[in-house]
N, C-alpha and C positions, 0 to 999 in steps of 0.2 A: 507313770510306764502308761497310762493311758495314751498322754500325748505323743508317745513315742511308739505306741503302735505293738505295744507287745502284749498288753491285756485290753480288753472291754469289759464297761460297766454293764450289767446288767437289772434287770428288778427282778426282786426275789422278797414278795413282802415288803415290811416296811425298811429293811434295812437291804444296805446296798450289796452286791453279790458281783464279783468279777470273775472272767472266762479267757482264756487264751483268744487272744486276735487274730493269729495265724492257727495253721494247723499244727499241732503238738510235733510233729513231723519235722519241722523246719524250726524251731526255736533252738540252737544252740546258746554256746555263751559268748558267743563273740556277738552274734546278730543282737543279742539283748544291752549286751556292753556298746556298741556301737551305734543303736538304733538310740540309746539313752542318750549318750553323749551328744550326738547331732541336733537332739530336740532344742529347737529354742533357740539356737545358735545363730547368727547371721553374723556370716566369717568375710561379707564382701568387702567392709569396709579394711580388712587386712590383704586383701588380695593383689594389693599393688605393690606392696611392700616384697623384697626380694626376698627377705627372710623366712618370709610366710610360703614362698615357694620350697623353698630347701627345706623345711617342717612336714609341709605336704609329703612331699618325696621321701621324707623318710619316715614318717606313721605308714603311708603305703605299703613300706617293706615291713614294717612293723604288725600291719593286718595280716599280709601274706602270711609270715610265719604263726601268725595267733593262730588262722582257719585251718594251715595244717597241723598242729597240734594236737597228741594226742590226747590232751584236756579239754578240749576243746569237742564236750559231747553235749547232746541230745538232754535238754532240762528234764523231758521225762523220764531218762536214764541213771539221771543225778541217784535217785532213791537205791541203786543197787552198785554203787559205788561207796559206799559206806562198810 
């Protein structure tokens, strides 16, 4: 999650502590999933394949639906959902 830019590590005595790396009003479920999934992936070796472009188009359409889903809530509001 640190590499994905969702949380950052801060010094807190002898134990590591973590805090949001973004404003909490900007962190929703889709942002967390997409940031995590795109961390460390070098897709350039696949970009020349026709199948990659077709799959990429499908994934973009799926992501549009995810972003507009009523279930894509801010993480700070998750406690209120229980």
